[in-house]
N, C-alpha and C positions, 0 to 999 in steps of 0.2 A: 061467527067469523069476524075477523078484525079488519077485513077489507072487502070491497065489492068487486074487485078485479084481482087477477093473479099478478103478483109482483115477483121480481127476481128473488127477493128475500124468502118467498115461499119455498124455494129450492135449496136454501142454505143449511138445512138440517137443524135449525134453531127453533125459536118460539113460534114463528109463523108456519113453519113446516109442521110442527106439532099441532097447531090449531087446525091446519088444513086436514091433516090425517084424522084427528079425533072428531072434528066438527063436520066433515063432509064424507070422507071415504068410509070411516067406521059407521057412520049414520046409515049408509046404504049397503055396505058389504061386510059389516061386522059379523064375526062368529067367534067361537071359543078359541080357535087357533090364531086368528088374526088379532084379536083384542089384546094379546100379550105384548104386541109391538116389539118382538125380539128380532135379532138379526136374521134368524131363520125359523121357520115353523117346524116343530118336531112332532111326529105322530107315529102311531104303531102301524107296521106292515107285517102281517103274520106274527111271528114270535119276536121280531126285532123292531127297531125304531129307525125312522128315516128323517132326514132334515132336508128342507126345500127352501131355496131363496131365489130372489130375482133382483136384478139391478140394471140400471141404464147409465151410460157413460157419455158425457157431452163436453169433455174437458177442452178448454181453450188456453194454450195451443195444444194440438193433438200430439206433438213431439216436445218433450221438455227434458231438462237435465236429469238423468237418472231413469228415464222411462218414456213411455208413449201410451196412447190410448189402448193399444192392444194388450200390453203388459198390465196396465191398470185394470182392464176389464176382467182378466183372469184373476189377478190378485184380489181385487175387490170382492169378487164372487166367492172365491176359495176362502177368503178370510171370514166372510159372514158365516160360512159353514163351520170353519175351524173354531171360532170363538163360541160356537154353540155346542162344542164337544164332539162334532161329527168328523168322520174321515171323508174328505171330499173325493168323489169318484167321477162324476160326469157333469159336463156343462152343455148348454145350448148357446148359440151365438146368432143374433140377428143384426145384420148390417144395414144401416140407413146411410146412403151415400149421395152426395150432391153431384150432379152432372158437372164434369170438368175436373174432378179430382184426378191428379196424375196416377196412372196405374202403378207406378213405382212406389208411391206413398201407400197405396192399399197393400201392395205386396210386403212392404216393410212392416206394416201393422200386423198382417196375418202371420208373417214369419216370427215376429216378436211374441204373438200369442202362442204359437207352437212351442217356442223355446220355454216360455213360462209354464205352459202345461206340462212339459217334461219335468221341470223342476218340482212342480207341485204334485205330480203323479196323477193327473186327471186327463180325461179325453173329452174333446168336443164331439158329441154324438148326434147332434141335430142343429140345423141352422136355417137361416132365411136371408135373402138379400132384396132390398128395395132401393131403387134409384129415383130421386126427385129432381125437378128442374133446377137450373141455376137460381140461387137465392131462396130455394125452398127450405134449406137448412145450411148449417155451417160445416162444410167439408165432409165429416163423417161422425156418426153417432153409432154406438154399439149397445144392444140390449142383450142381457145374459140371464140364464137361469142355472142354478147349481143344485146338484143332488149329492147327498152323502149319507152314510150310515153312522148311527150313534152306537158305540160299543156298549155292551151290557155293563151295568154298574156306573155309567157316567150319568150324573144328574146335576145339571147346572140350572140355576134360576134364581129370581129375586126372592123366592120363598125361603131360601137357605141362608140369606144374609142376616147377620146378627151383630149387635154391639160387641166390640172387641176384635172383630175381623180386621185384617190389614189390607191396604191397597198397594198393589205393585204395578209398575209399568216396565216394559222391556227395553226402553231406550229413550232417546232424545225426542222432544216434542217440537212440532212445527216445521220439520224439514220439507215435507211435501208442499205445504201451502206456500212457504217462502220460495221454494224452487220454481213453482209455477208462476208466482207473482213476479219474480225477477225476470223469468223468460218472457212473460206476457208484456211487461212494461219496458223491457230492455235495460233494466238496471244492471250496472256492472259493479261487482265487489272484488276486492283483492283475492279472496278465496272463493272458488266456485261452490255454490250450494246445490246439492243433489237431492232429488226426491228419495224418500226411504221406501218406495214402492217395492213390496216383497211378499211372497206367499208364506203364510204363517202356520200352515197345517202341521209342520214338524214340531215346532216349539209348543204350540197349544195342545196338540195331541199327546205329547209327552207329559205335560202337566196334568191334563184331565185324566189320563189313564193311570199315572203313578201316584197321584196325590188326591185322595178323596176329600181333603180339606180345601181344594179349589172349588169355590161355590158359584162363581160367575166370571165370565170373561166378556169383554166388549172391545171391538176394534174401534179406534179413535179417529174416525173419518170426518165427515162434515160436522162442524161445530166443535171439533177438537176435544181435548181433555175436559175442559170446564163443562161444556154442554152435556157430554156423555156422563160425567160424574153426577151432575144435577139430575139427569133422567134416572140414573140408577138409584140415587137417594130417594127421589120421589116415589119410584115404583116399589122400593123396599120398605118405605115408611120409617127410615132411619136417617140420621144426619151423617154426612161424611166430611171429615176435616182433612185437608191437604196441607203439607208443609212445603212452602215455596223453596226453602233451602235444599230440599231433597229432590225436587223435580228437575230432571236433566234437560237442559237446553244447550245446543251447540253454541259456543261463544259468537260465531259468525251470524247465526240465526238470531241470537239475542240482540246483537248490535244492529242488525238490519231491521229488526222489529222496532227497536227504540227509535231509529232514524225515520222509519216510515209510519210510526204511530199505530202499529197493530200489536195484538196480544198473542204470543205463541201458544198460550193455553187454549185459545179459541181457533187456532189454525188447524187445517186438516192434516192428518197423517195417513199414510197408506201402507205402513209396515209396522205399526205400533198398536199395542193392545193393553188394556187394563185388566187386572185380575184381582178379585176379592178372595182372600185366602184366610182360613182359620189361623189364629195367631201361633198355634203350636206347629204349623207346617210352613209358615211364611219364610223362614230362613232356608229351609230345604227347597222351597219353590224358587227363591232367589238364586240359590246355588245352581239349580238345574237350568234356569233361564240364562245365567251367565256362561254356562258351558256351550250354549247354542250360538251359532253365528249371528242370529237375529235377536240376541238378548244380552250381548256382552256388556252393555251399559245399563242393565236392569237395576231398578231401585225400589225400595219400599218408600212410598211417598205420603202415606196417610193412614187413617183408621176410621172405622165405623163407630159411631156413638149413638146413644139413645136420642131420639128426636122425632121431628115431624116430616122429614124428607127434604131438608135443606143441605146446602153445600157451602163450606167455608174454606178460606185459604188463610193460613197463618203466614204472614208476610215475613220477609227477611229482616224487617225492622221491628218484628214482634207485634205488629198490628194484626187486625182481622178484616178480611175482605169477603163479602158475600158473593158467591158465584151463582149466576143464573144461566139459563139457556141463552145462546147467541140470539141477539135481536138485530135485524138488518142483515145486509149481504155485503160485507167488506170485500169479499172476493168470490163473486159468483162463478159458476161453471168450473169448479175446482176438481171435480171428478166425473 
């Protein structure tokens, strides 16, 4: 372990999170399902396969441009199942509430969850509520679990990735992180920046079921594109090269990032995912993604090459930049 105490950076999804999970949690809780460190655990149930995931949401502020903690809780859980190739079906929801929270705020959160569940085609089938004294936590936290079924024939995993595969994303990077940052700090920009928070089960399910050349998908939440790509490269034992000129970033987000000194490739997304696809099906995957409402700005952004698990960015100036996992917590409590 790299620290004797828990730091905010242990929750940012980057290097310290990785060290905490592998150095402590796996030390005591490790098993064949957990050790893969995938978005959801996949296991056999009778003749079929089920996916199971869990998540907690502590975002500050709980209401932000483009969403709120309720919508985020549903999307985040649904998306972990979706990128694992599963059809999300059921959620649980545990509410941790600080005494003094306006009842109207709680109702707004729950109504938002209900609306997002309808869009995602899932149901909340179990829940729990706990209230703590003032100062015991910050307004409201939500813990979820998600259950889904993996269709026959769908096989996603690091073991399938090979040199020559191409890397695709379904749209702009950094929208969620920048939306939360501007809401939290009160920054004003000429154009509003909205979170990309959205349930992805429709677009990911279409890809997984129609194209056997889709080998892996990952939602790009904490740590953003760069951290997720590095984790994939390391787990697959191949290098991944990204093309900066091909990575979509909204001009407003890019300008705000440059002004604030943050990197959109390391910022969280809540409606974006990365797909590793066999080269012969990459163009078809791109076409299908662009036909979906959550993939209209999809791009091919890189390729898998032989290597030892590293990630590189070919810059717009034709230089090369090494991409590692996020170190530190430039924006804690992002989800």
